[in-house]
Every structure is written in structure tokens, then in C-alpha cells.
Backbone as JSON, one array per atom type, in Angstrom:
{
  "sequence": "MPQMPSDAASAEYRFSRFLLNPTERLLLVDGRSVPVGARAFDLLVVFVESAGRLLTKEQLFERVWPNLVVEENNLQVQVSNLRKILGNDAIVTIPGRGYRFMVPLEPAIAPSADRTLENATNTPSPDVVTEALPQPAPPMPRTWKRWAVPLLALVLVAVAIRWLWPSSIKEAPTTPPALSLAVIPFKADAADAATANALSRELTTALGRSRWHTIASQANASTYAGRMVDHKSLGR",
  "N": [[38.46, 51.53, -12.38], [36.8, 51.9, -15.52], [37.7, 49.91, -18.37], [38.88, 51.24, -21.35], [38.46, 51.26, -24.91], [41.35, 51.0, -27.05], [41.45, 52.8, -29.17], [39.91, 54.84, -28.23], [41.12, 55.79, -26.06], [42.6, 58.11, -26.11], [40.81, 60.0, -26.84], [38.47, 62.75, -26.91], [35.21, 63.58, -25.8], [32.4, 65.27, -26.93], [29.36, 66.68, -25.9], [26.26, 68.24, -25.78], [26.7, 70.95, -23.65], [29.07, 70.04, -22.73], [32.41, 68.68, -22.32], [34.24, 65.77, -22.33], [37.09, 64.24, -21.1], [38.5, 61.31, -20.9], [41.13, 60.35, -20.48], [42.56, 62.35, -19.07], [40.84, 62.47, -17.02], [38.8, 64.47, -16.86], [36.13, 66.74, -16.8], [34.43, 69.18, -18.54], [32.32, 72.04, -18.54], [30.99, 74.35, -20.6], [33.61, 75.15, -20.95], [34.65, 75.25, -18.4], [36.0, 73.53, -15.58], [34.38, 70.79, -14.01], [33.74, 69.47, -10.85], [33.83, 66.02, -10.23], [33.01, 63.0, -8.64], [35.18, 60.13, -8.18], [34.08, 57.52, -8.69], [31.65, 58.22, -9.89], [32.64, 59.51, -12.17], [33.87, 57.36, -13.54], [31.56, 55.92, -14.13], [30.26, 57.73, -15.81], [31.98, 57.73, -18.03], [31.55, 55.14, -19.02], [28.84, 55.34, -19.72], [28.95, 57.35, -21.73], [30.58, 56.15, -23.67], [28.86, 54.21, -24.5], [26.7, 55.55, -25.56], [23.24, 56.05, -26.13], [22.67, 53.36, -26.13], [21.15, 50.64, -24.37], [22.14, 49.92, -21.11], [22.52, 47.38, -18.89], [22.01, 46.89, -15.34], [23.72, 44.95, -14.38], [25.79, 45.01, -16.28], [26.83, 47.57, -15.8], [27.7, 47.34, -13.14], [29.74, 45.45, -13.55], [31.53, 46.88, -15.16], [32.15, 49.23, -13.73], [32.42, 48.57, -11.01], [34.31, 46.29, -10.81], [34.79, 42.92, -9.76], [33.76, 43.36, -7.24], [31.34, 43.26, -4.58], [28.46, 44.96, -4.65], [25.83, 46.99, -3.44], [22.63, 47.74, -4.94], [21.68, 50.3, -4.5], [23.95, 51.84, -4.38], [24.7, 52.22, -7.03], [22.49, 53.7, -7.82], [22.87, 56.04, -6.33], [25.19, 57.12, -7.54], [24.28, 57.53, -10.17], [22.34, 59.44, -9.64], [24.02, 61.54, -8.79], [25.3, 62.16, -11.21], [23.15, 63.05, -12.74], [22.55, 65.42, -11.46], [24.58, 67.0, -12.41], [24.53, 66.78, -15.24], [21.87, 67.04, -15.94], [18.44, 66.03, -15.52], [17.34, 64.61, -17.66], [19.42, 63.48, -19.02], [20.29, 60.88, -18.4], [18.38, 58.12, -18.7], [16.11, 56.09, -16.95], [15.38, 52.73, -17.49], [12.8, 50.93, -16.59], [13.21, 48.05, -14.61], [15.22, 47.09, -16.25], [17.59, 48.7, -16.86], [19.77, 51.44, -17.65], [19.98, 54.29, -19.9], [22.04, 56.43, -21.78], [21.2, 59.51, -23.04], [22.04, 61.84, -24.32], [22.99, 63.34, -27.33], [26.06, 62.67, -29.01], [28.84, 64.56, -30.21], [31.19, 64.2, -32.96], [34.04, 62.31, -31.96], [37.12, 63.73, -30.88], [40.68, 64.03, -31.07], [42.9, 65.15, -28.52], [44.94, 68.01, -29.11], [47.52, 70.34, -30.2], [45.95, 72.47, -30.81], [44.05, 72.45, -28.84], [45.47, 73.3, -26.61], [46.08, 75.89, -27.46], [43.53, 76.94, -27.63], [42.75, 76.94, -24.92], [44.58, 78.78, -23.97], [43.74, 81.05, -25.31], [41.24, 81.44, -24.18], [41.9, 82.12, -21.64], [41.5, 84.51, -19.12], [42.63, 87.92, -19.23], [45.07, 89.62, -17.11], [43.82, 91.92, -16.06], [41.16, 91.31, -15.78], [40.89, 89.19, -14.19], [40.0, 89.24, -11.57], [37.24, 89.72, -11.86], [36.47, 87.36, -13.07], [36.76, 85.41, -11.17], [35.03, 83.1, -9.04], [32.34, 83.95, -6.8], [32.92, 84.11, -3.28], [31.94, 81.42, -1.11], [29.09, 81.55, 1.07], [29.47, 82.12, 4.61], [29.66, 79.28, 6.8], [26.89, 78.24, 8.79], [26.77, 78.79, 12.34], [25.7, 76.66, 13.63], [26.87, 74.29, 12.85], [28.82, 73.5, 14.6], [27.68, 72.1, 16.7], [27.26, 69.68, 15.59], [29.66, 68.54, 15.23], [30.78, 66.71, 17.1], [28.91, 64.44, 16.97], [29.41, 63.71, 14.26], [32.13, 63.02, 14.32], [31.98, 60.87, 16.07], [30.51, 59.1, 14.51], [32.33, 58.52, 12.44], [34.34, 57.24, 13.94], [32.93, 54.99, 14.81], [32.47, 53.74, 12.35], [35.11, 53.08, 11.62], [35.75, 51.32, 13.71], [33.93, 49.23, 13.27], [34.9, 48.38, 10.85], [37.42, 47.23, 11.45], [36.91, 45.44, 13.51], [35.24, 43.56, 12.54], [33.78, 40.3, 12.42], [35.98, 37.53, 11.85], [34.96, 35.3, 10.61], [33.27, 36.13, 8.65], [34.72, 37.1, 6.62], [35.6, 37.88, 3.25], [36.65, 36.26, 0.17], [40.22, 36.09, -0.4], [40.9, 37.53, -2.68], [39.0, 39.44, -2.94], [38.14, 42.66, -1.83], [37.28, 43.48, 1.6], [33.8, 43.7, 2.33], [31.94, 46.43, 3.37], [29.17, 47.77, 4.89], [27.45, 50.77, 5.29], [25.36, 53.08, 7.09], [23.85, 56.19, 7.35], [22.33, 57.41, 9.98], [19.57, 59.55, 10.57], [20.17, 62.64, 12.24], [19.22, 63.6, 15.55], [17.24, 66.36, 16.08], [15.96, 69.62, 16.96], [13.09, 71.55, 15.83], [14.11, 73.92, 14.8], [16.63, 73.29, 13.92], [16.3, 71.29, 12.11], [16.52, 71.37, 9.31], [19.28, 71.76, 8.92], [20.26, 69.4, 10.08], [19.18, 67.45, 8.35], [20.46, 68.17, 5.98], [23.15, 67.65, 6.63], [23.05, 64.84, 7.0], [22.35, 64.07, 4.39], [24.52, 65.03, 2.8], [26.65, 63.68, 3.98], [25.96, 61.03, 3.43], [26.13, 61.08, 0.62], [28.88, 61.68, 0.29], [30.15, 59.45, 1.5], [29.24, 57.54, -0.25], [30.87, 57.71, -2.45], [33.12, 56.19, -2.07], [35.07, 53.29, -2.88], [35.39, 51.21, -1.19], [33.34, 50.5, 0.46], [29.77, 50.06, 0.88], [26.83, 52.13, 0.88], [23.87, 52.8, 2.59], [20.86, 54.11, 1.21], [19.62, 57.45, 1.78], [16.89, 57.54, 2.05], [16.22, 54.95, 2.96], [17.64, 54.86, 5.38], [16.4, 56.89, 6.77], [14.1, 55.79, 7.81], [14.59, 55.04, 10.36], [14.54, 57.28, 11.86], [14.21, 59.01, 14.86], [13.59, 56.7, 16.27], [14.05, 54.32, 18.87], [16.41, 52.11, 18.67], [18.24, 49.18, 19.23], [21.77, 49.08, 18.71], [22.95, 46.77, 17.68], [20.8, 45.38, 16.62], [20.03, 47.21, 14.72], [22.28, 47.11, 13.05], [22.06, 44.49, 12.02]],
  "CA": [[38.14, 52.41, -13.52], [36.44, 51.1, -16.68], [38.69, 49.79, -19.42], [38.42, 51.9, -22.56], [39.11, 50.79, -26.12], [42.6, 51.71, -27.31], [41.25, 53.92, -30.08], [39.2, 55.93, -27.55], [41.84, 56.16, -24.85], [43.12, 59.47, -26.23], [39.78, 60.82, -27.46], [37.6, 63.58, -26.1], [33.83, 63.46, -26.21], [31.61, 66.49, -26.77], [27.92, 66.49, -25.91], [25.58, 69.41, -25.21], [27.67, 71.98, -23.26], [30.12, 69.35, -21.99], [33.53, 68.02, -22.97], [34.74, 64.74, -21.44], [38.41, 63.72, -21.44], [38.74, 60.17, -20.0], [42.54, 60.18, -20.15], [42.91, 63.31, -18.02], [39.76, 62.42, -16.03], [38.39, 65.86, -16.8], [34.83, 67.08, -17.38], [34.27, 70.62, -18.67], [31.04, 72.57, -18.99], [31.25, 75.7, -21.1], [35.03, 75.43, -20.79], [35.05, 75.27, -16.99], [36.09, 72.21, -14.98], [33.31, 70.42, -13.09], [34.19, 68.39, -9.95], [33.04, 64.78, -10.31], [33.59, 61.94, -7.84], [35.91, 59.12, -8.96], [33.2, 56.46, -9.16], [30.7, 58.82, -10.81], [33.35, 59.76, -13.43], [33.99, 56.07, -14.22], [30.24, 55.58, -14.65], [29.98, 58.62, -16.95], [32.75, 57.25, -19.18], [30.86, 53.97, -19.56], [27.62, 55.82, -20.38], [29.27, 58.08, -22.95], [31.08, 55.2, -24.66], [27.73, 53.41, -24.98], [25.6, 56.5, -25.7], [22.1, 55.61, -26.9], [22.42, 51.94, -25.95], [20.72, 50.22, -23.04], [23.13, 49.27, -20.27], [21.88, 46.75, -17.74], [22.69, 47.14, -14.08], [24.83, 44.0, -14.27], [26.89, 45.51, -17.09], [27.42, 48.73, -15.13], [28.46, 46.84, -11.99], [30.93, 44.78, -14.04], [32.46, 47.86, -15.71], [32.52, 50.28, -12.77], [32.8, 47.94, -9.75], [34.74, 44.92, -11.12], [35.21, 42.02, -8.66], [33.25, 43.86, -5.95], [29.93, 43.04, -4.31], [27.96, 46.32, -4.39], [24.38, 47.07, -3.4], [22.07, 48.47, -6.07], [21.49, 51.72, -4.18], [25.21, 52.54, -4.66], [24.58, 52.64, -8.42], [21.47, 54.76, -7.87], [23.47, 57.28, -5.79], [26.1, 57.68, -8.54], [23.46, 58.03, -11.28], [21.74, 60.69, -9.16], [25.07, 62.57, -8.8], [25.53, 62.57, -12.6], [21.98, 63.81, -13.19], [22.66, 66.77, -10.92], [25.54, 67.74, -13.23], [24.18, 66.76, -16.66], [20.44, 67.25, -16.14], [17.67, 64.83, -15.24], [17.0, 63.87, -18.87], [20.62, 62.95, -19.67], [20.33, 59.44, -18.17], [17.0, 57.66, -18.57], [15.95, 54.79, -16.32], [14.5, 51.78, -18.16], [12.34, 50.13, -15.44], [13.44, 46.62, -14.62], [16.25, 46.68, -17.2], [18.86, 49.41, -16.66], [19.84, 52.87, -17.93], [20.42, 54.67, -21.24], [22.55, 57.8, -21.9], [20.38, 60.03, -24.13], [22.55, 63.08, -24.9], [23.72, 63.05, -28.58], [27.48, 62.98, -28.99], [29.5, 65.08, -31.4], [32.3, 63.32, -33.33], [35.17, 62.31, -31.03], [38.32, 64.38, -31.39], [41.89, 63.77, -30.29], [43.52, 66.38, -28.01], [46.07, 68.45, -29.92], [48.05, 71.66, -29.83], [44.86, 73.45, -30.91], [43.39, 72.48, -27.54], [46.27, 74.17, -25.75], [45.91, 77.26, -27.93], [42.17, 77.37, -27.26], [42.75, 77.24, -23.5], [45.32, 80.02, -23.76], [42.91, 82.15, -25.81], [40.12, 81.65, -23.27], [42.37, 82.55, -20.33], [41.26, 85.95, -18.97], [43.79, 88.77, -19.03], [45.24, 89.94, -15.7], [42.96, 92.98, -15.57], [39.79, 90.86, -15.57], [40.91, 87.96, -13.4], [39.18, 89.42, -10.38], [35.84, 89.57, -12.21], [36.19, 86.0, -13.47], [36.78, 84.51, -10.04], [33.71, 82.87, -8.45], [32.08, 84.6, -5.53], [33.17, 83.21, -2.15], [30.75, 80.79, -0.54], [28.66, 82.19, 2.32], [30.02, 81.45, 5.79], [28.86, 78.16, 7.31], [26.19, 78.62, 10.02], [27.42, 78.38, 13.58], [25.1, 75.42, 14.14], [27.67, 73.11, 12.49], [29.67, 73.09, 15.71], [27.01, 71.13, 17.55], [27.24, 68.37, 14.92], [31.03, 68.04, 15.07], [30.98, 65.51, 17.93], [28.24, 63.28, 16.37], [30.08, 63.28, 13.04], [33.36, 62.34, 14.71], [31.59, 59.58, 16.64], [30.11, 58.23, 13.4], [33.56, 58.07, 11.78], [35.0, 56.27, 14.81], [32.14, 53.75, 14.77], [32.73, 53.09, 11.06], [36.46, 52.49, 11.69], [35.7, 50.19, 14.63], [33.24, 48.13, 12.59], [35.77, 47.88, 9.77], [38.53, 46.42, 11.94], [36.44, 44.44, 14.47], [34.28, 42.67, 11.86], [34.16, 38.9, 12.69], [36.8, 36.92, 10.8], [34.19, 34.27, 9.91], [32.48, 36.72, 7.57], [35.65, 37.67, 5.64], [35.44, 37.44, 1.88], [37.81, 35.61, -0.42], [41.4, 36.98, -0.36], [41.0, 38.4, -3.86], [37.93, 40.45, -2.91], [38.26, 43.55, -0.67], [36.19, 43.3, 2.56], [32.62, 44.51, 2.06], [31.48, 47.15, 4.55], [27.94, 48.51, 4.62], [27.23, 51.87, 6.24], [24.09, 53.81, 7.01], [23.87, 57.45, 8.11], [21.03, 57.56, 10.64], [19.28, 60.98, 10.74], [20.48, 63.22, 13.53], [18.1, 64.1, 16.32], [17.34, 67.82, 16.12], [14.69, 70.3, 17.15], [12.53, 72.09, 14.59], [14.95, 75.0, 14.27], [17.84, 72.75, 13.3], [15.94, 70.11, 11.3], [17.05, 71.5, 7.95], [20.72, 71.53, 8.98], [20.47, 67.97, 10.34], [18.89, 66.7, 7.12], [21.52, 68.47, 5.01], [24.35, 66.91, 7.03], [22.84, 63.42, 6.69], [22.36, 63.89, 2.94], [25.86, 65.25, 2.28], [27.52, 62.6, 4.46], [25.6, 59.84, 2.65], [26.7, 61.24, -0.72], [30.34, 61.6, 0.36], [30.54, 58.06, 1.76], [28.89, 56.74, -1.41], [31.9, 57.8, -3.48], [34.23, 55.28, -1.79], [34.98, 51.97, -3.47], [35.67, 50.2, -0.17], [32.14, 50.12, 1.2], [28.5, 50.49, 0.31], [26.12, 53.05, 1.78], [22.41, 52.74, 2.45], [20.29, 55.37, 0.76], [19.06, 58.27, 2.86], [15.48, 57.18, 2.22], [16.15, 53.77, 3.8], [18.13, 55.18, 6.71], [15.47, 57.81, 7.45], [13.03, 55.04, 8.48], [14.94, 54.88, 11.76], [14.58, 58.59, 12.51], [13.41, 59.15, 16.07], [13.28, 55.41, 16.87], [15.04, 53.78, 19.79], [16.74, 50.78, 18.18], [19.55, 48.69, 19.67], [22.7, 49.22, 17.59], [23.18, 45.47, 17.05], [19.62, 45.1, 15.8], [20.12, 48.11, 13.57], [23.31, 46.59, 12.15], [21.53, 43.33, 11.31]],
  "C": [[37.82, 51.57, -14.74], [37.57, 51.07, -17.68], [38.14, 50.36, -20.7], [39.13, 51.29, -23.76], [40.34, 51.62, -26.42], [42.41, 52.9, -28.22], [40.52, 55.07, -29.45], [39.96, 56.45, -26.35], [42.34, 57.58, -24.9], [42.09, 60.42, -26.81], [39.07, 61.67, -26.43], [36.2, 63.47, -26.67], [33.11, 64.78, -25.93], [30.14, 66.14, -26.84], [27.28, 67.66, -25.15], [26.63, 70.47, -24.91], [28.92, 71.37, -22.64], [31.22, 68.83, -22.91], [34.13, 67.06, -21.96], [36.08, 64.22, -21.96], [38.72, 62.58, -20.48], [40.19, 60.04, -19.58], [42.97, 61.09, -19.01], [41.89, 63.33, -16.9], [39.24, 63.83, -15.76], [37.03, 66.02, -17.47], [34.68, 68.59, -17.36], [32.85, 70.95, -19.09], [31.25, 74.03, -19.35], [32.7, 76.12, -20.85], [35.53, 75.46, -19.36], [35.02, 73.86, -16.42], [34.96, 71.99, -13.98], [33.82, 69.3, -12.17], [33.25, 67.2, -10.02], [33.76, 63.73, -9.46], [34.2, 60.86, -8.72], [34.98, 58.06, -9.52], [32.17, 57.0, -10.14], [31.37, 59.1, -12.17], [33.5, 58.46, -14.22], [32.66, 55.68, -14.86], [29.9, 56.44, -15.86], [30.73, 58.16, -18.19], [32.06, 56.06, -19.84], [29.6, 54.4, -20.3], [27.95, 56.48, -21.73], [29.76, 57.13, -24.05], [29.97, 54.34, -25.25], [26.5, 54.28, -25.18], [24.49, 55.95, -26.6], [21.75, 54.15, -26.72], [21.99, 51.65, -24.52], [21.85, 49.51, -22.33], [22.42, 48.69, -19.06], [22.68, 47.07, -16.48], [23.88, 46.2, -13.91], [26.03, 44.47, -15.08], [27.6, 46.68, -16.41], [28.23, 48.3, -13.91], [29.78, 46.21, -12.45], [31.98, 45.78, -14.54], [33.0, 48.82, -14.65], [32.98, 49.72, -11.43], [33.27, 46.5, -10.01], [35.21, 44.18, -9.87], [34.79, 42.52, -7.29], [31.77, 43.52, -5.83], [29.35, 44.38, -3.85], [26.43, 46.28, -4.39], [23.86, 47.98, -4.51], [21.94, 49.96, -5.77], [22.78, 52.52, -4.4], [25.22, 53.05, -6.1], [23.6, 53.8, -8.54], [22.03, 56.09, -7.38], [24.37, 57.93, -6.84], [25.35, 58.21, -9.75], [22.81, 59.35, -10.89], [22.76, 61.83, -9.17], [25.32, 63.07, -10.23], [24.36, 63.39, -13.12], [22.01, 65.23, -12.66], [23.59, 67.63, -11.77], [25.05, 67.88, -14.66], [22.73, 67.13, -16.93], [19.69, 65.94, -15.99], [17.39, 63.99, -16.47], [18.21, 63.23, -19.54], [20.69, 61.43, -19.55], [18.91, 58.98, -17.86], [16.99, 56.27, -17.93], [14.97, 53.95, -17.13], [14.04, 50.8, -17.08], [12.59, 48.65, -15.63], [14.57, 46.16, -15.52], [17.59, 47.39, -16.96], [18.74, 50.88, -16.98], [20.3, 53.1, -19.37], [20.85, 56.14, -21.22], [21.96, 58.41, -23.17], [20.94, 61.28, -24.8], [23.34, 62.75, -26.18], [25.18, 63.5, -28.47], [27.91, 63.62, -30.3], [30.66, 64.15, -31.74], [33.45, 63.46, -32.35], [36.37, 62.96, -31.68], [39.5, 64.04, -30.5], [42.46, 65.08, -29.79], [44.75, 66.74, -28.84], [46.56, 69.79, -29.43], [46.97, 72.72, -29.92], [44.14, 73.58, -29.6], [44.13, 73.4, -26.59], [46.1, 75.63, -26.14], [44.55, 77.79, -27.54], [42.11, 77.74, -25.79], [43.46, 78.55, -23.23], [44.51, 81.23, -24.2], [41.8, 82.49, -24.84], [40.56, 82.1, -21.89], [42.2, 84.05, -20.18], [42.56, 86.7, -18.74], [43.87, 89.18, -17.57], [44.27, 90.99, -15.2], [41.52, 92.54, -15.38], [39.74, 89.6, -14.74], [39.99, 88.08, -12.19], [37.71, 89.23, -10.7], [35.49, 88.14, -12.54], [36.15, 85.04, -12.3], [35.38, 84.34, -9.48], [33.57, 83.59, -7.12], [32.33, 83.64, -4.39], [31.87, 82.66, -1.59], [30.38, 81.48, 0.76], [29.2, 81.43, 3.51], [29.08, 80.38, 6.3], [28.18, 78.57, 8.6], [26.9, 78.08, 11.24], [26.9, 77.04, 14.09], [25.91, 74.19, 13.79], [28.48, 72.6, 13.67], [29.0, 72.02, 16.57], [26.97, 69.75, 16.92], [28.65, 67.79, 14.8], [31.25, 66.75, 15.84], [30.22, 64.31, 17.36], [28.91, 62.78, 15.11], [31.37, 62.52, 13.35], [33.05, 60.96, 15.28], [31.21, 58.6, 15.55], [31.33, 57.68, 12.68], [34.27, 57.02, 12.61], [34.27, 54.94, 14.82], [32.41, 53.0, 13.48], [34.09, 52.41, 11.06], [36.46, 51.25, 12.57], [35.04, 48.98, 13.98], [34.13, 47.51, 11.54], [36.83, 46.92, 10.31], [38.11, 45.33, 12.93], [35.43, 43.48, 13.86], [34.71, 41.22, 12.07], [34.91, 38.29, 11.52], [36.02, 35.89, 10.0], [33.42, 34.82, 8.73], [33.41, 37.29, 6.5], [35.41, 37.08, 4.26], [36.7, 36.73, 1.41], [38.97, 36.59, -0.48], [41.48, 37.94, -1.53], [39.96, 39.5, -3.87], [38.09, 41.32, -1.68], [37.08, 43.34, 0.28], [35.03, 44.25, 2.24], [32.15, 45.14, 3.37], [30.26, 47.96, 4.16], [27.75, 49.55, 5.71], [25.85, 52.46, 6.04], [24.22, 55.05, 7.88], [22.47, 57.66, 8.68], [20.77, 59.05, 10.88], [19.59, 61.46, 12.16], [19.21, 63.7, 14.23], [18.25, 65.61, 16.46], [15.96, 68.41, 16.37], [14.25, 70.93, 15.83], [13.43, 73.14, 13.96], [16.16, 74.47, 13.52], [17.55, 71.57, 12.39], [16.56, 70.19, 9.91], [18.56, 71.24, 7.93], [21.03, 70.05, 9.2], [20.25, 67.15, 9.09], [19.98, 66.93, 6.08], [22.81, 67.72, 5.35], [24.22, 65.43, 6.71], [22.95, 63.18, 5.2], [23.78, 64.02, 2.37], [26.82, 64.14, 2.72], [27.23, 61.3, 3.71], [26.21, 59.91, 1.25], [28.21, 61.09, -0.71], [30.81, 60.16, 0.58], [30.24, 57.17, 0.57], [29.94, 56.77, -2.51], [33.05, 56.81, -3.26], [33.99, 53.92, -2.42], [35.14, 50.86, -2.44], [34.45, 49.86, 0.67], [30.91, 50.56, 0.43], [27.77, 51.33, 1.35], [24.63, 52.94, 1.52], [21.89, 54.11, 2.03], [19.69, 56.13, 1.94], [17.61, 57.92, 3.11], [15.33, 55.97, 3.12], [16.57, 54.1, 5.23], [17.14, 56.05, 7.48], [14.32, 57.09, 8.14], [13.31, 54.84, 9.96], [14.97, 56.21, 12.51], [13.66, 58.6, 13.73], [13.09, 57.84, 16.77], [14.41, 54.96, 17.77], [15.3, 52.34, 19.38], [18.13, 50.4, 18.66], [20.5, 48.68, 18.48], [22.99, 47.88, 16.92], [22.0, 45.08, 16.17], [19.63, 45.96, 14.54], [21.14, 47.63, 12.55], [22.81, 45.39, 11.35], [20.52, 43.74, 10.25]]
}
């Protein structure tokens, strides 16, 4: 997690419709909590603290992934996750240099009893709780069952690679072992192509949130779709 200045450790940041509380690791939009992955949240804190300033990729790696060797696409995945939440224009890419957070910040405020009172005021009364609850998600299509075995196999392969990795390639004792993963597109007929692509995309995003390995982008992994490639050659 990025180290924050002592005077900002207890501050909240307001920008657009959002409120960011680094201490409680909380992001609100219009008063509602937004789920953010751990690594994406750390990256957002760094962006907000340096709002308007250019941050090089090296600076972001040093702040968000200290003492780790991380591929550049891992940073791209986390920036993409933040853009989905904040909007595409919130974080601007400076080609060949880095990124800049473009959303103007309101003056930082310290959490106080007023914050608690505001939350209590905004809490719906018991007679409207039912209306305030989000609608349940639609049931998952039955086709997910056919992907359960491939997904389980992928997890087992990842675990095997992690523990059977040759000792000669181990990193220094102070650096956690680096593990690179790639989610190869599932083979599917035309009727299930959309489900297969969605599973590959979501699995790539989920694995990208871990600090213990890097994940190849879906665009790179998709080059092996439909190809018969030996698994050792694919690993290399």
C-alpha cells in the first residue's frame, strides 16, 4: 500500500461525485460504497494525492508495487479498472511518459462527528428500506456449468506451476517469487462464444488484482485462441 503523508493520513478527498477515504480504504459515489480491488485502490490513492501532476510508470510501480518485479500490462489492467469506475477521462495517458489524474479535487477535509451525523441522516427509514435495496442480479446462465471443470483445471495448473517452479530461477530472499499467468481463451462453439470470452475477461481481471503474480493481458493471450501449442512452448 502506498505510504501517505502524515497530514493526509486522516483526510478525505472529494472529487466529482466521489469521496475517497484512504484510512478506511473506502470509495463512495453519491454516498454509496463502490467496490475497488486492493491494488486498484492503492493506485487511486497515489493518483489523487498527485492530482494534476504527471506520474511516470516507474513512479507508480515504486509506490504501488514496491520491491516487486511487475509487468507493465499489470499497471494497464489496474488503470483500466479505475477508468470503469471514475470515467475514461479521469486518468489521461501521456504516451511514452505515464499518466495524469485530471479530476479537480475539492479541499481535503478531516472525518468528524459531522460525517457520522450525515450518514445517519442519509440512512433510509425502515419503511423505505425495501425500495432502497438494489435489484437482485439475474440468475447465471446454465452454461457456466460446462466451464467449471476448465476453470478448476486452470487453478490447479497455476498452483502446480507456483510450487514446481525450478529452484534455479528463484529470486532473492527479500523478493516474493514472481509468477506470470495467462488465461488462454476457452474453446467454444458460436452459441457459447460470448460466455467463453466473458469468463476469460473476468478471470484475467480477477487474477490481475493479486500482488503475488502478474497476468498477461487478454489481448496478448487471445493470440493463442484456437492454436495447438505445446504447453511448455506456451510457457516460454
